[in-house]
Structure formats: C-alpha cells, structure tokens
C-alpha positions in Angstrom: 42.6 -11.2 0.1 41.0 -10.0 3.0 39.1 -12.7 5.7 36.1 -10.7 6.5 33.2 -9.4 4.9 33.2 -5.3 4.0 30.2 -3.8 3.2 29.7 -2.1 0.3 27.6 1.0 1.4 26.8 3.1 4.6 24.6 0.9 7.0 21.0 1.9 6.1 21.7 2.9 2.5 19.8 -0.4 1.1 17.7 -0.9 3.5 16.0 3.0 4.0 12.7 2.1 2.9 12.3 0.5 6.0 12.4 3.2 8.3 10.3 3.9 10.8 11.0 7.7 10.2 9.9 7.4 6.7 6.3 6.2 8.1 6.3 8.7 10.6 7.5 11.6 8.3 4.1 11.1 6.1 2.2 11.6 8.8 -1.5 10.8 8.6 -1.3 10.8 4.6 -0.4 7.5 2.6 2.4 7.7 0.0 4.2 5.0 -1.7 7.3 4.9 0.5 5.6 5.1 3.4 3.2 2.4 2.6 5.6 0.0 1.4 8.0 1.0 4.6 5.5 0.0 7.0 4.9 -3.5 5.4 8.0 -4.2 5.3 8.4 -3.4 9.0 5.4 -5.6 9.4 6.3 -8.9 7.5 9.8 -8.2 9.6 8.4 -8.4 12.8 4.3 -10.0 12.5 5.5 -13.4 14.4 6.0 -11.3 18.0 2.5 -10.0 17.6 1.5 -13.9 16.9 2.9 -15.3 19.8 1.2 -12.5 21.9 -2.2 -13.8 20.5 -1.4 -17.0 21.4 0.4 -16.4 25.1 -3.0 -14.7 25.3 -4.7 -17.9 25.2 -6.1 -18.0 21.6 -6.0 -21.3 19.3 -3.5 -21.1 16.5 -6.7 -20.4 13.9 -8.1 -17.6 16.1 -4.2 -15.9 16.0 -3.9 -15.9 12.3 -7.4 -14.5 11.9 -6.6 -11.9 14.4 -3.2 -11.2 12.9 -4.0 -10.9 9.5 -7.5 -9.0 10.3 -5.2 -6.5 12.2 -3.2 -6.3 9.5 -5.7 -5.5 7.2 -7.0 -2.7 9.2 -3.3 -1.9 10.4 -2.7 -1.0 6.9 -5.1 1.1 5.3 -6.3 3.1 8.3 -5.2 6.4 9.8 -2.3 4.1 11.8 -1.2 6.6 13.7 -3.9 8.4 15.1 -4.4 7.9 18.8 -1.2 6.7 19.6 0.8 9.6 19.6 2.8 8.2 22.8 4.1 4.9 21.4 5.5 6.8 18.5 8.8 6.9 19.1 9.2 2.9 19.2 7.5 1.1 16.4 7.8 -1.9 18.8 5.9 0.3 21.3 3.4 1.2 18.7 2.8 -1.9 16.9 2.2 -3.5 20.2 -0.3 -0.7 21.4 -2.3 -0.7 18.0 -2.9 -4.8 18.7 -4.3 -4.3 22.3 -6.4 -1.5 20.9 -7.6 -3.7 18.0 -8.6 -7.1 20.4 -10.2 -4.7 23.0 -12.3 -2.7 20.5 -12.9 -4.6 17.4 -12.5 -8.5 18.3 -16.3 -9.0 17.7 -15.9 -7.6 14.3 -12.4 -9.2 13.5 -13.4 -13.0 14.3 -16.7 -12.0 11.7 -14.2 -11.0 8.9 -13.2 -14.6 6.8 -9.8 -15.3 6.5 -8.9 -13.6 3.4 -12.1 -11.3 3.5 -11.6 -9.1 0.3 -9.1 -6.9 2.0 -5.3 -7.0 0.5 -3.3 -9.6 3.3 0.3 -9.8 3.8 2.5 -12.4 2.9 3.3 -14.6 5.8 4.0 -17.8 7.2 1.8 -19.0 8.5 3.1 -22.4 8.0 5.7 -22.5 10.3 3.9 -19.8 12.8 2.9 -22.1 15.6 5.6 -24.8 15.6 8.0 -21.7 15.8 5.7 -20.3 18.8 5.3 -24.1 20.1 9.4 -23.9 20.8 9.1 -20.7 21.6 6.3 -21.0 24.6 8.2 -23.0 26.7 9.6 -20.6 29.4 7.3 -17.6 28.5 5.1 -16.0 31.3 3.7 -13.2 29.2 2.1 -12.4 26.4 4.4 -9.4 26.9 7.6 -11.0 27.5 7.0 -13.2 24.6 6.2 -10.1 22.5 9.3 -8.7 23.4 11.6 -11.7 23.1 10.1 -13.0 19.3 10.8 -8.8 18.2 14.2 -9.1 19.6 14.6 -12.6 18.2 13.2 -11.2 14.6 15.8 -8.7 14.6 18.6 -10.7 15.5 17.5 -12.8 12.5 17.4 -9.8 10.1 20.5 -8.4 11.0 22.4 -12.0 10.3 20.5 -12.1 6.7 21.7 -8.8 5.8 25.3 -9.7 6.9 24.7 -13.2 5.1 23.8 -11.4 2.5 26.8 -9.0 2.3 29.2 -12.0 2.3 27.5 -13.5 -0.2 27.8 -10.7 -2.3 31.7 -10.5 -1.3 32.1 -14.1 -2.2 32.4 -15.0 1.3 29.7 -17.7 1.6 31.6 -20.2 3.0 33.3 -17.8 5.3 30.4 -16.9 6.8 28.6 -20.0 6.9 31.3 -21.5 9.4 31.9 -18.2 11.1 28.2 -17.2 12.1 28.1 -19.7 14.7 30.9 -17.2 16.6 28.1 -14.4 16.3 24.6 -16.4 17.7 26.3 -19.4 19.9 27.6 -19.1 23.5 31.3 -18.7 23.8 33.2 -22.1 23.4 30.5 -23.9 21.1 33.2 -23.6 18.2 36.9 -22.7 18.7 38.8 -21.1 16.2 41.4 -23.5 15.7 38.5 -26.2 14.3 37.2 -23.0 12.1 40.8 -22.8 11.3 40.8 -26.9 9.7 37.4 -26.5 8.5 37.9 -23.8 6.1 41.8 -24.5 5.7 43.4 -21.2 7.2 45.4 -20.0 9.5 44.0 -19.5 13.1 45.2 -16.0 13.4 43.6 -15.1 10.4 39.9 -16.9 11.5 39.9 -14.8 14.7 40.8 -11.4 13.0 37.8 -13.0 10.7 35.4 -13.2 13.4 36.6 -9.7 15.0 35.9 -8.4 11.7 32.6 -9.8 11.9 31.4 -9.4 14.9 32.5 -5.4 14.3 30.1 -5.4 11.0 27.5 -7.2 13.4 27.0 -4.1 16.3 27.0 -1.9 13.3 24.2 -3.6 11.3 21.9 -4.6 14.9 22.7 -0.7 15.2 21.6 0.2 12.4 18.5 -2.6 12.5 17.3 -0.9 15.6 17.8 2.7 14.3 15.4 1.6 11.4 12.3 0.8 14.4 13.3 4.3 16.3 12.1 7.7 15.5 15.0 9.4 17.9 18.2 8.2 16.6 19.1 8.8 20.7 17.1 5.9 21.8 19.1 3.4 20.0 21.2 2.1 23.6 17.8 2.8 25.6 16.3 0.0 23.0 18.7 -2.4 22.8 19.5 -3.0 26.5 15.2 -3.2 26.7 15.0 -5.7 24.2 17.6 -7.8 25.1 16.6 -7.4 28.5 14.1 -9.6 27.1 16.2 -12.6 27.3 16.8 -12.1 31.3 14.7 -14.0 33.8 
C-alpha cells in the first residue's frame, strides 16, 4: 500500500463553490451560488479582519461588534460596488471594504446591538481574543497583522484539506505523525523518529513526506487561486502572503 495520501479529485473540484471568481461572475446580482461562495470565504478569512480592528486600538467587544456588523452589511448589500481596483484579489477587496466601512459607517455600526436582527455568520468569538493576544506580540501595524493572519488562515485551510484527504484514504494516523514536516522548521522531527513511531521503514517515510509536501503545494496553490480572479497572479500572491512572515 502506498504511503502517501492521494487525492480522489482534481484540485478545487470539491471546493469550487468557494471561488472568488464565482462571486465576481455574479456581478452585483445575488445568486445562491455566489452568496454561498462569499459567505464561505468570509468564514475562512474573518479573523484577519478582527486582528486588524484590534490592532487599531479597539477593545475586544468593539472589534467583535464591528466585524459582525461589517459582515451583516457586506453580505446583504452591493458588495462589489465602488471597489473595482481591488476586485482581483479577495484579500485586498475584503480589507478595503472593511476600511471603507470603518471610515464611513463607524457611528452607525456602534449603534447596532449585537445580532441587530440581521443574519450573522457563525464565528468563533470565544477563541478570537486569545488567538489575537498570541498573534499580537510582534505585529507592528494593523495591515501587517491582517496579512499575516490571512496567510495563517490560508495555511490552516490547506492543512485541513490535506488531513481530510488522508482520513478519507484511511491514513489519518500517517498524516498525524507526518504533518509536522509540513508545518515545523527543519530538524523538528527526524525521519527516523517518525519511522519508529509509525512502525515503517525510514525510506518509506521519506517517500511519504515527499508526496505529502507535493500534495500540500498543489492544495496551497489551489487555495490561493480561489481568492483571485486572475490565475496568473498565484505566484505573486504567494510571495506577498509569505512576505508577511518576514520582518
């Protein structure tokens, strides 16, 4: 039996409804598919917006209220109107939309009670501030915090997809032991140690790690592509995102 976690479908097939291109194709008209795609993108990338608002000096409660109020308006209004310059990248579009909201509608949003009668996204507020406190220790600016948290959210989505593929292939244990080779620095775990833990030959472990990394790169590019309208921008967006981890 092979030691990797093969995918049963082409990249993006399962997650096609989350594509930013689906939202853009709908233009200013709401369609069930485009609304679902936009909501899914927002659920994936909401925390970078929370981190941005917190880094601007707002309290936990104000940040929660502001982000929830923003999404309530964002998901029900003409969310493509007036921001054509940022349409190519969902990352840039979402942050520009939030900035526009904070500048022009802050007072109104402050008057909204939590919930406010509007349909809310289900977001993990319980862990948001703890997560922010950990992330905030070395982030000098709100925009830098946003970019870094965006990159982390994207990587978490990729790891989740790869984990699901391995579990579906009956290799959850393999992934559990080898995912450190995807997320940790060089030397965090040796191939020999992983082989002993798994009861496998070291050469087989090296092959499995190589295949996991290859699949990880495929899924990473696919996940980035889902937030872009122009697929030729994938490499540029990847450089920009990982540049967020530099000094």
